[in-house]
C-alpha positions in Angstrom: 10.1 -67.9 6.8 7.7 -69.7 4.5 8.9 -72.3 2.0 8.0 -75.4 0.2 10.0 -78.5 -0.7 10.1 -80.0 -4.2 12.4 -82.1 -6.4 15.3 -80.0 -7.5 15.6 -79.5 -11.3 18.1 -78.4 -13.9 16.6 -75.0 -13.7 17.8 -74.8 -10.1 21.5 -75.3 -11.0 22.5 -71.6 -11.1 21.0 -71.0 -7.6 22.5 -74.3 -6.3 25.9 -73.3 -7.6 25.5 -69.9 -6.0 24.6 -71.4 -2.6 27.4 -73.9 -2.8 29.9 -71.2 -3.9 29.1 -69.1 -0.8 29.6 -72.2 1.4 32.9 -73.1 -0.2 34.2 -69.5 0.1 32.9 -68.7 3.6 32.1 -72.0 5.4 33.7 -75.3 6.4 30.9 -77.7 5.4 32.7 -78.4 2.2 36.5 -78.9 2.1 36.7 -77.6 -1.4 38.7 -74.4 -1.7 37.8 -73.2 -5.1 34.0 -73.2 -6.0 33.2 -75.4 -8.9 31.7 -73.9 -12.0 28.0 -74.0 -12.8 28.8 -76.5 -15.5 30.6 -78.8 -13.0 27.6 -78.4 -10.6 25.3 -79.4 -13.4 27.4 -82.6 -14.0 27.4 -83.4 -10.3 23.6 -82.8 -10.2 23.0 -85.2 -13.1 25.1 -87.9 -11.6 23.3 -87.7 -8.2 19.7 -87.2 -9.4 19.8 -90.2 -11.6 19.9 -92.5 -8.5 19.2 -90.5 -5.4 16.8 -87.9 -4.0 17.7 -84.2 -4.6 15.4 -81.8 -2.9 15.0 -78.0 -3.2 13.5 -75.6 -0.6 11.8 -72.7 -2.4 10.7 -69.4 -0.8 7.4 -67.8 -1.4 9.1 -65.5 -3.9 10.3 -68.5 -5.9 14.0 -68.2 -4.8 16.0 -71.3 -3.9 16.7 -71.1 -0.1 18.6 -74.4 0.1 18.9 -77.9 -1.1 19.7 -81.4 0.1 20.6 -84.6 -1.5 21.6 -88.2 -0.8 24.6 -89.8 -2.5 26.7 -92.9 -2.3 28.8 -93.0 0.9 31.4 -95.1 -1.0 31.1 -96.9 -4.3 32.0 -100.5 -3.3 29.0 -102.8 -3.7 28.6 -103.7 0.0 28.0 -100.0 0.8 24.9 -99.8 -1.5 22.4 -99.7 1.4 24.2 -96.7 3.0 23.7 -93.1 1.7 25.4 -89.9 2.8 23.3 -86.7 3.2 24.4 -83.2 2.1 22.5 -80.0 3.0 23.3 -76.5 1.9 21.4 -73.3 2.8 21.5 -69.7 1.5 22.8 -67.5 4.3 19.4 -65.8 4.8 17.7 -69.2 5.1 19.8 -70.4 8.1 18.1 -70.8 11.4 14.5 -71.0 10.1 13.9 -74.7 10.1 14.7 -75.2 6.4 17.6 -77.5 7.0 15.5 -79.6 9.4 12.7 -79.9 6.9 15.1 -80.8 4.1 16.8 -83.5 6.2 13.4 -85.0 7.3 12.2 -85.2 3.7 15.5 -86.7 2.6 15.2 -89.4 5.3 11.7 -90.2 4.2 12.6 -90.5 0.6 15.7 -92.6 1.2 13.8 -94.9 3.5 11.1 -95.3 0.9 13.8 -96.2 -1.7 15.0 -99.0 0.5 18.2 -97.6 1.9 19.1 -98.9 5.4 21.5 -96.3 6.8 22.3 -92.7 6.4 25.6 -91.1 7.2 26.5 -87.5 7.8 30.1 -86.4 7.3 30.2 -83.0 9.0 33.0 -80.8 7.9 34.5 -78.6 10.5 32.5 -80.6 13.1 29.9 -77.7 12.8 27.9 -77.5 16.1 24.8 -76.4 14.2 25.0 -79.3 11.8 25.7 -81.8 14.6 22.6 -80.5 16.5 20.5 -80.7 13.3 21.5 -84.3 12.7 21.1 -85.2 16.4 17.5 -83.8 16.3 16.8 -86.1 13.3 17.9 -89.2 15.2 21.6 -89.4 14.1 24.2 -90.6 16.6 27.8 -89.6 16.7 30.0 -92.4 15.5 33.4 -90.8 15.2 35.5 -87.7 15.1 38.5 -87.4 12.9 40.8 -84.6 14.1 42.6 -82.2 11.7 41.2 -83.7 8.5 41.1 -80.4 6.6 42.9 -77.1 6.6 40.8 -74.1 5.4 40.5 -70.5 6.4 43.8 -70.6 8.2 42.8 -73.4 10.6 42.7 -77.1 11.0 39.2 -78.7 10.8 37.8 -81.8 12.4 35.3 -84.0 10.7 32.4 -85.5 12.6 30.8 -88.7 11.4 27.1 -89.4 12.4 24.8 -92.2 11.4 21.1 -93.0 11.4 19.2 -96.2 10.8 16.6 -96.0 8.0 13.7 -98.4 7.8 14.5 -101.9 9.0 18.2 -101.0 9.3 20.3 -104.1 10.1 17.3 -106.1 11.5 16.7 -107.9 8.2 18.7 -108.8 5.1 18.1 -106.4 2.2 16.6 -107.6 -1.0 19.3 -107.0 -3.7 16.7 -106.8 -6.4 15.0 -103.9 -4.6 18.0 -101.5 -4.9 16.7 -98.6 -7.0 20.0 -97.4 -8.5 22.4 -98.6 -11.1 25.7 -97.6 -9.6 26.2 -101.0 -7.9 25.1 -103.4 -10.6 27.3 -106.2 -11.8 
């Protein structure tokens, strides 16, 4: 399956909402039960894209096949060098290397922005998502059992982590942080 990666835009919101809706209704990557509206997804997009990379995978027909973004892992100031990744794919796009390409690009962009660590919080401890992250250099750092209940079953959550750039080998330059979330 051929595709290209580009920055996601407001024009992608309807397709982003559709992909996420399918994941909420049928998957365990998200612990949401009711899919958010397109308007809510637009608000979430605006909040994320103002500070973090948000990438779209586009098929040769122009359709959105998937998307990935980084966001704050937690909002306390000491966490500002750590981002969390999120990746969602349309059902027909799964298993074609699109998730791997999105994650690789997200890692590059977050490293370039000066972030030092990336975390993956994998709902349902999905074996496919764990394998994807392991291939990208993530290590398992913890498993929380029974953290969610969805589709009639208890779900575990896997935490994985990857060093970006210099990681913990040097002190970060606080003036180099690109976002505004942690100022003050």
